[in-house]
N, C-alpha and C positions, 0 to 999 in steps of 0.2 A: 316407496322403497320398503322392502320387507325387513323384518327385524333381523333375519339371518344375514342378509346382504349388508345391512348397516353394521352388524357386529363384525363381519369379516373386514369391512373397510376400517372400522375403528381399530381392530387388532393389527391390521397392516400398518396403520399410521403409528401406533404405539411401537411396533417393531422397528419401523424406520427411525423413529426418534431415539429409541434405545440403542440401535446399531450405530447411529451417527454419534451419539454421546460417548460411545465406547471407542471412537477413533483415538488412537494414542497420540500424545503430543508429538508434533514434528520437530522435536528438539534438536538443535544443532550443537554438537559437542563443543566446538571451539568458542561459542558465544553463550551457551547455556540458555537459549531462548528459542521461540518460534517467530517466524516472519509473518507479520500481518500488514495488509494494505488497508486503506480507508474506503468504506462504502460511501461514496459521495452522495448517492441518492437518499441516504438516511443519516446524514451527518450535517453539521452546521459550523461554519466559521463566520461569526458575525461580530458586530460592534454597535455601540450606542454612544451618542455624543449630544450634549446639551446645546440647544439653540436659544440664546438670549434669555435663558431661564424661563422660557415660555413653553417649549416642547422638546421632545427628544427625537433626534434623527437616528433612524435604524438603518443599518446597512449589512451587507454580506459580501464575501468573496466567493464567487461561484465556481472557480476553477482552481483546484489545488490537488496535490498528491502528498502522500505521507507513507512512511514505513515505520512500523513499531516492532521492535524486538522485545517480545513479551515473555516474561517468566511468571507463570501462574502461581507457582509455589512461593516465589519471592518477587512480587511486583516491583519492589524497590530496586531490583537489579535490571529492570527493563530500561529501554532507551528509545528515542524517536528522532527522526528527521522529517521536517515538514517544509514543503515548498509551495508558495501561494503565487498565483499569477496576479500581479498587482492590477493589470488592466481589466480583470474580471470583477472589479468593484461595482456594487449595485446598490444604490440608495433609492431606487424607484423614481428617479428624476434625471432625465437624460442630460439636462443642462448642468446640474450639479455634478453628475458623474463625469462629464467632460472636463469640468474644472479640476476635479479631484485627480484625474489622470494627467493633467498638464504639469508643466514644470513649476507651477505655483505650489503644488502639493506633492503627489507621489512621483511625478516625473517618470512615468512608466516607460517612455522611450529610452531613457538612460538607465533606469533601475527597474527592469521588468519583473524581478522576483522579490518576494518577502520570504525570509528563511528563519526557521526556528530549529535549533538542535539542543536536545537535553544534555545536561552535564552530570546531574545526579538527581536522585529521587528520595525524598524523605517520607517515611511512613508515619502518619499521624493517628491512625486508627485502623480498624478492620478493613474499611473501604475508603479511607481518606488519606490523601497524599499531597505533597507539595513537589511539583516538578520544577527543578531549577534548570535554566538553560540560557542560551544566547539567542536574542531576537535581533535580526538584521532587517532594517528598513532603510532604503536609500543607501547613504554612505555611513550609516551609524549602526554599530553593534553594541547592545547593552544586555547585561544579565538581568533576567526577570525571575520571579518566583511565582509559579502558577498553581494555585490550589485546584486539585482535581478530586472528584469522587467517582469511585468505580461503581458503575450501575449494572454492568453485565460481566459476570465472571465467565471464564472460558466455558462455552457450551455450544452444542450443535443447534442450529435453528430447525424448526419443524417442517419447513418447506422444502429445502434442498439438502439439508445436512451440512451446510457451510458452518465452519467453526467461527464463533463470534466472541468478541470482547467489546466493552463499551465504557464510556465515562463522560462526565460533564464537568465543566469548570469555567473559570474566568479570572481575569486580572485587569487592574486599571493601570494604564500607562499614560504618559504625557506626550502628545503629538509633537510639541516643540522640541522635545529631547531627540526626536528622530528627523528633525528638519521638515516635518509635514506641517508647515506653518504659514502657508499662503504667501510665500515670497514672490515678488517684493511686498513688504509689509504695507497693508492698507487697512483702513478702519473697517471695511466690509468683512475682512477675515476675522476680526475680533468678535464677530457674532457667534462663532463657535467656541465652545469651552476648550481649554487645553487638555482636560482629562478625557480619556477615551476608555470606555469599558469594553473589553474583548470578551466575547461569549463563545464557548465551544461545546458542541455536542458531538461526540465521536463514537462511531460504530466501526470497529475493526473487523476484518474479514479474512478468513482462509478458505478458498474455494474447495468444495467437494467435487473433484474432477470426474468422479463417477457419473455425475449428472450432466456433464458436457457431452454434446452430441457429435458424432462423427459426420463429416460432410461426405455423403456417399449417394447423392441423388442420381448421378449419372455413372459414376465409376466407384469402385471400392476405395475406401480411404486407406492410404498407406499407414496412417496412424493406427487404425484398427488392426491392420494386418500385422504390423510389427509388435503391437501390444499382445496380440494372441500368441505370437511366436515367443516373445519374452516370457509370457506366463507359462506356456507349455514347455519351453526349453530354458533359455537364459538370454541375457542382454547381448552377449556376443553373437548369438544366432540372429537376433533381431537387427543388430547393427549390420551384419552381413547382408541380410535381406534388404535393408534400406539402401545400402550401397549398390546392390544389384538392381534394385528397382529404378534407381536414378540413372544408372548406366545403360540398362538394357530394356526396361519396361516402363519408361516414363509415361507412355500413352495409356497404360493399363490402369493407372491409379489416379486418385486425387492427391497429387504429390505436392503438398504445401507444408511450409514450416509449422503453421498452426496446428495441423493434424498430428505432426510428429510431437509437437509440444504437449498435446493432450496425453499422448502415450507416455511421454517422459514424466509428466506430473502425476499420472495414475500410478506409475511405478514408484515415484518418490513418496506418494501418499501411503503406499503399502510398505514403506521402509525398505524397499528393494533398491537401495541407493547405488550399489555397484552395477546392477543391471541398467539403471537409468543412466549412469555415467558412460557405460559402453555405448548406448544409443546416442548420447550427447556427443561423444567423440566423433562418431560417424556423421551426425547432423552438422557439426561444426566444420567438417571437411567439405560438406556440400553447400552450406550456407554460412560462411565465415563471418559475415557482417550482420548476423542476427543478435542484437544485444540481449534478447531474452534467453537465448541458448547459453550465452556466456554467464549470465546471472544464475541460471539453473546449474550450470557446471560449477560455479563458485559455491553455491549452496551444497551441492553434492560433495565437493572436496572438503568443505568445512565440516560437514556431518561426519565424514570419514577421518577427520583429524589432520588433514593435509593443508596446513595453513598457507604455505607459500603458493601452492597451486590455486587455492581459493582466492588469494589476493590477486594473483595474475589474471584470473578469469574476471573478477569484479572490476579490475582496472581496465580490461578490454571492454567490458560492458559500459563503463563510464565514458571511455573514449568514443564509443559509438553513439551513446545516448547520455549526454552530460547531465540531463535533468532527472535521471533515474534515481529516486530516493532510496531504493533497496541497495543499490551498489554503494551509494554514499554512506548509508548507515552501517552496512556490513563492513566496509573498509575501515570505518572508525573503530568498530569493535575488534576486528581481526588484527589491526595494527597496535 
C-alpha cells in the first residue's frame, strides 16, 4: 500500500470518527435524557457463588434486554429498566442448569423474568455511582444498592459511529432472600453459599442508522424512497408517498415496516422529529400492530413536549409487546 493511499484511508477514518463524535445528543425534552439499549454481544450479566468453600461456581444469564435513559451531563439523573430471561441461566453444566431452572430454585416456568428498575442514583465521584433500585426475583422484590463505575463516557465508536456508554459494577445478594433456596430443603442444597456476587459489564448503544442498509436487491426500498423525499421536501410529502405506494404500487417496492423504520430513525437522528412523526403517522395507518412504530412515535412526541401523546403511544407499544423495556422505562419517566 502506498503512503498516499494509507494517508487517505487514515484521514477518512479520522473524519468518520470526528463526524460521529459530533452527533448531537438525541435528548428527549420531557425526560432530559437519551435512550440507550444494551449491546448484549459486548456486555455481561453474571454471578459467582461459593461451593463448599472449595471452589466458585460462575454463571451468566445469556438473554436479557435493558433500556437506559442516560444524561451525560448529569448521570445521576439517569435511570434504567432491565429484564432478564431466567431460563437463559448458564453455569456450563446442563444438569446443574436444569436444577436451577426447576421449582427448587428459579422456577422459570412460573417466574420467567428477573427484573431490575432503578429508583435513584448517587454520585460518589467523577465516574463512581451507586444505583439504587428494586430487584425482583420470583415472588420477592427487594431494594438493592449497586455500585457502578462509568468506563465509557458518551462517545461514537470508530467502526460504525454508534453512540456508546458503558459501566461495570457488582453487588452481593442473598439467594435465600429471594426464595432461590433449593426448596424443598435438603442437605444437598446447603453445598451452595447463601451469598451470591452479581457482576455486570454494560455497554450501551444508540445505533448510527446511516450505516444501516436498504434492502433493495430486487426492488427499490420504500424506505430509501421516502427518506429521499423527506430530505428533499418534507415528512408530509414522504408520508403521502408511503400511502400511495402501499395503495397503488405495492409490487414496485420492497415495502416492509423495517425499511420504513430505517427512514424514520435516520430522520430522528437528524433531529427532524416533526418529519419523522409525519411518516410514522402514515406507517401506523398501514401497520397498526407494529410496536416499534408506536415506540418511535412515543419518542417523537416526548421530544416535541407532547406528554399525553407520548404516553398513549408507549402504552400501545406495551400492549403489543409487554417485554419492551423502552416502553416500560419511558412510561415510568413520563408519568
